[in-house]
C-alpha positions in Angstrom: 68.0 -19.0 57.9 67.9 -15.6 59.6 66.6 -14.0 56.4 63.8 -16.5 56.2 62.8 -16.0 59.8 62.9 -12.2 59.4 60.8 -12.4 56.3 58.2 -14.7 58.0 58.0 -12.2 60.9 57.4 -9.4 58.5 54.7 -11.3 56.6 53.0 -12.2 59.9 53.0 -8.5 61.0 51.7 -7.3 57.7 49.0 -10.1 57.6 47.8 -9.1 61.1 47.6 -5.4 60.3 46.1 -5.8 56.8 43.6 -8.4 57.9 42.5 -6.3 60.8 42.2 -2.9 59.2 41.6 -3.7 55.5 39.7 -6.9 55.9 37.7 -6.6 59.1 37.2 -2.9 59.5 36.9 -1.8 55.9 35.4 -5.1 54.5 37.6 -5.3 51.5 37.6 -8.7 49.6 39.9 -11.5 50.7 41.7 -11.7 47.4 42.6 -8.0 47.6 43.9 -8.4 51.1 45.9 -11.5 50.2 47.5 -9.8 47.2 48.4 -6.7 49.3 50.0 -8.9 51.9 52.2 -10.8 49.5 53.2 -7.9 47.3 53.7 -5.2 49.9 55.2 -7.6 52.5 57.7 -8.9 50.0 58.7 -5.5 48.5 59.1 -3.8 51.8 61.3 -6.6 53.1 63.5 -6.9 50.0 63.8 -3.2 49.2 63.1 -1.4 52.5 64.7 -3.8 55.0 67.5 -5.6 53.1 68.7 -2.7 50.9 67.7 0.7 52.5 67.8 -0.3 56.1 71.3 -1.9 55.7 72.8 1.1 53.9 71.0 4.1 55.6 69.8 3.0 59.0 66.6 2.9 61.0 65.2 6.4 60.3 65.6 6.3 56.5 64.4 2.6 56.6 61.2 3.6 58.5 60.5 6.5 56.1 61.1 4.3 53.1 58.8 1.6 54.5 56.1 4.1 55.1 56.3 5.4 51.5 56.4 1.9 50.1 53.3 0.9 52.1 51.3 3.9 51.1 52.4 3.8 47.5 51.9 0.1 47.3 48.4 0.2 48.8 47.4 3.1 46.6 48.8 1.6 43.4 47.5 -1.9 43.9 44.0 -0.6 44.7 44.1 1.3 41.4 45.7 -1.6 39.4 43.2 -4.1 40.7 40.2 -1.8 39.9 39.2 -0.9 43.5 38.0 2.6 44.3 40.3 5.1 45.9 38.9 8.0 47.7 39.0 9.8 51.1 37.9 6.6 52.9 40.8 4.6 51.4 43.3 7.5 52.1 42.3 7.4 55.7 42.7 3.6 55.7 46.2 3.8 54.1 47.3 6.3 56.7 46.0 4.2 59.5 47.7 1.0 58.3 50.9 2.9 57.6 51.0 4.4 61.1 50.3 1.0 62.7 53.1 -0.7 60.7 55.6 2.0 61.3 55.2 1.7 65.1 56.0 -2.0 64.7 58.7 -1.4 62.2 60.8 0.5 64.7 61.3 -2.6 66.9 61.4 -4.9 63.9 64.3 -2.9 62.4 66.3 -3.3 65.6 65.7 -7.0 65.4 66.8 -7.2 61.7 69.9 -5.1 62.4 70.9 -7.3 65.3 70.0 -10.8 64.1 70.2 -10.6 60.3 72.9 -8.0 59.7 74.9 -8.8 62.9 75.2 -5.2 64.0 75.8 -4.6 67.7 72.9 -2.3 68.3 71.2 -1.7 71.7 67.9 -3.4 72.2 64.7 -1.5 72.5 64.6 -1.8 76.3 68.1 -0.4 76.4 67.1 2.5 74.3 64.0 3.2 76.6 66.1 2.9 79.8 68.6 5.4 78.5 66.0 8.1 77.8 
């Protein structure tokens, strides 16, 4: 049940970011945004969160998620026949930065609730700085 909850949280975050930046700001078509959400959200959860985060920790998990998001956005745009240029490169960077800021807190949640690791909360980490 924790895996399903974590996956739904991931999809909700990806949906919010992609809908805001790709759909509303850059006016990409809905079917592209929906495809990006499902494919990238699922791949980053299965590969980035359940495999890489579990084995290597938060830093490598964040880096892998960033690479998966940029690579996924780029390759899906090309595969689906949408143009890729400087405008889209800036878009991919913007979306990746927004997601990585959220991923830091999300990885703490996944490590504590899904993997059962006794890791300090985000507020504990901030208070110890």
